[in-house]
N, C-alpha and C positions, 0 to 999 in steps of 0.2 A: 504493500500500500504506500509506503514511503521509501524514498531512496535518499541516501545522504550524499550531498555534493560538497566536496572540500576544495578550498582555495588556498592561496598563500597565507592569509592571515585569518581566515574565517571559514566556517562551515555552516551549512544550512540543510534543511530537509526539503526535498522536492517530492511532491505527491506523484504516485504512479497510476492512481485511479480516483474517480469521484464516487461519492455516495449520494444518491438521490433520496432525500428523506421523505418525499411525498408532500402531502398537504400540511402546511404549518398550522399547529394548534389542534390538528385532528388525528394525530398519530395513533391514538388508542382505538379509534373506531373508524378510521378512514377506509378499512376494508369493505364497509357497507356501501361506500361510493362506487365500488367496482360493479355493482349490479346495474345502476342506470348507465354507467359509462360503457359497460359491455353491451348493453342493449342498444345504445346509440351507435356503437361501432358496427354491430351486426346490421343495424338498419342502414347505415351508410354504405356498407358493402353490398347488401342485397338490393337496395333501392337503386344504386348507381349501376350495378350490373344489369338490372332489369331495364333501366333507361337505355343502356347501350344495346341490349337485345331488341327493344322496341324500335329504336332508330334504325338498326340494321335491317330488320325484317319488314318495316312498313315503308313502302315506296314513297308515300306522300311526305315522309319526313326526311327525304334525301335533299335537304335544302341547307344553305349555309348557316342559318340560325340554329338548326338542330345539330349540325356538325360542330359548332362551337359548344353547344350543350353537351355533346358527347365528349369533347375535349375536357370540359369542366368536370364531367363525371370521373374521367381518368385521374385528373388532378386531385379531386376530392378523395378518391380512394387511396391515392399515393400519400396524401397529407395525413389521413387518419391512420394508415398503416405504419407511417413513420414513427408515430408516438404511442398509439394505443397498446400494442403488444408489450412494450416496456412498462407502461403504466400499470397494466393488468398484472404483469409479473411482480411488480413492486407490491401491489395491493393483495395479491393472492399468495405469493410465495416468498415475500420479503426479500426479493432479489434486487437489492438497492444498489449494488456495486455496478459501475460502468467504467470501462477503460477510457483513457483519454482520447485515443483515435476514434473509438465508437461514439463518444460524446461530441467531439468536434464534427464528425460526419453527420450525426443527427441534427446538430445546429445548422449545418450547411443545407441539408435537404429540406428542413422546415422552412428556411428562408426562401429557398428556390420555389417550393410549392405555394407558399403564401403569395409570393410575388407573381407566380404564374396565374394563380386564381384572380388576382387583381388585374392582370393583363388580359385574361379571357373576358372579364367583365367589360373592359374597354372595347374589345373587339365586338362584343354583343351590343354595346351601346352604339357603336359606329354602324353596325348592321341595321339596327332599328332606325337610326337617323336617315340612312340612305333609303330604306324601305318606305319611310313616311314622307320625308322631305324631297326625295328624288326618285319617286316610284318608277318613272319611265326609264331611268338609267340603272335601276337596281340590278337587273340580270347581266348588264355589261360591266358593272363595277364590282359587285360582290359575287365573284365566281369561285369555283373550286380552287383555282390558282391563288386567288386572294386569300382564301382560308388557309391554304398551305403556307404561303409566305408570311402571313400574320402569325401563325402558330410557331413557325421556325424562328421568326424575329423575337417573339416573346420568350421562347425557350432559351435562346442564346443570350438575350438581355439579362434574364434572371440568373442563369447559370454562371455567367461571367461576372456580373456586378456583385454577386453575393460571395464570391470566392474570398475576398479579403476579410469577411466577418469571422470565419473559423481560423483563418491564417493569423490574423492579429490576436485572436484569443489564445491560440496555441503558443504564441511567442511570449506570453506572460509567464512569470515565475510564480508557481503555486507552492507556498511554503506552509507546512503544518496543517492548515485547514483544508479539508476536502469534502465537507458535508454541504451539499446544495439543498437549500430549503425549497425544493421544487420537485415536480414529477418528471420534468424533461430538462434537457440541456439548453436552457435559454442563454442568450449571450450575456444578459445582465446578471443572471444567477452565477454563471461560471466566472466571469471577470471580476465579480465582487470578492472572490476568494484570492485574487492575485495580491502578492505582497510587493509588487512594483507598480509603476504608473500605468494606468489604463485609459488615459485621456484620449489617445489616438483611436483606440478601439471604440470608445463611447462616441467620439465625434464622427467616425465613419458610420456607425449605426444610425446616428441621427441624420446624417447626410443622405444615407441610403433610404431612410424612411421618407424624407422630404422629396427626393428625386423620383423614386419609384411610386410610392403610394400617393404622394402629393400630386405628381403629374398625371397619374392615372385617374385620380378623383377629379382633377380639373377638367380632363378631357370628357369624362362621363357627365359632369355637370354641364359642360358646354353643349354636348350632344343633346341632352334632354332639354336644355333651355331652347335650343333651336327646334326641337321636336314640338315643344309646347307652343312656341311662337307660330309654327306652321299649322298646328291643330286649331289654334284659336282663330285662324283666318278662314277655317272651313265654315261654310254656310249651314251645313247640315249637322245637327246635334248627334244624329245617329252615326254619321261618318266619323265625327270626332271621337265618339265613344268607342267605336270599333278600332280606331287607330291607337288610342291610349290603352285599350285592353290587351294589345299585344306586348305592351311594356310593363304591365302590372307586376307579373311574377319577377321580372328582372329587377325592377325598382325595389321590391320587398327584400330581395337577397342583397342588393347593393347597400341598402340602408342598414341592414343587420351587420354586414361584413365590416363596413367602414365605421359604423357607430361603435362597435366593440373595440376596434383598433384605437379610436380616439379615447374612449373610456379607459382602456388598458394603459395608454400613455399617461393619462392624468392620474390614475390610481397608483402608479409606480411611486408617486410622491408620498403616498400613505403607506408604503410597504414597510416602513420601520415600525409603525404603530399597529397596523393591521396587515401583516404579510400574507394572510390567506387570500385576500381579495384579488390582487394581481395574479397570483398563482392559479386560482380557480378560474378567473376570466381567461387567462392564457390557455388553459387546457380546454375549456368550453369553446373558445374561439376556433380551436383546431379540430374539434370533433362535431360541434353542432352544425356548422355550415355544410359539411359533407353529408350529414343526415337530412338536413333541412332542404337543401337545394332541389334534389329530385322530387321530394314530396310537394313542394310549392309549385314546381313546374307541372307536375302531374295533375294538381288540383286546379290550377289557373289556366292551363293551356288546353284548349279544346281538341286540337289535332293530336297532341301527345296523349291525351286522355283516351281518345278513340283508338289510337294505336295500342295503348295498354290494354283496353278491353279486348281487342282482337287477339293479342298475344296470349292473354289469360283466358280467352274463349268465354268472355262474359257477355251476356246479352242485357245491356243496360241502356235505357233511354236517356239521352243527354241533349237537353235543349240548348 
């Protein structure tokens, strides 16, 4: 667990593994939390797999909007699978130890998937903007090639820009303390154990949040402002209602995703007095959206709902 490093005039202990303590203040009964968390994880996997099956088998869903939804489903499953097996291992088997390489890898993958989810939301917002504001040019702009290029760009953006996060964290010196009051390897939780200066790591984390999440949220807000402006100019209330209905599920998920990120950033200030709040929000933010996204789309999107009925061979009237 600890390795002794000796120098010319001093010696110090360098940790060789971290210990994820779980939920702060709930150590004695936190195993009960495994039940809802395991249920959310199973829901995320099963619902997203079902969404992928429906999109693949239903010809009417072979459209860019649903291709982005399929990509979102893959990202959601990847994000949930990155953290939930380890969290459940902690809660069920008290398997709290995690090696440094495994911890930094988890940190990197979490950042990649969260950034990718944000990027997919941007692509979906642009898709809705073109469909509503430039309907005559939709088929020539939002093509299969556009979906592929946008996906590759978002993947490269997030994979490359998030590399410094674990690299900078790994360069810190971790002396004596190795217990992380968290269920996963968050950058803040890990670097708080460092016995040397972590300013650069913290500054890059802040810069990354503003450049990635900030720019994504700005583009989404701009897209929907233009959509709202275009819809308000429609003479028919029915046409306006139909146009906005295609955006409802997307807006619900966006509001939840970014609201939790903002709240999580704010509550980090209260981590000293109430450390449970940011830890619980962090875990829920990484597991609720993967479970919530396919459910919201299935409930709010008529075409997807009909495709789901066909795959499940259900005869349900849907007006």
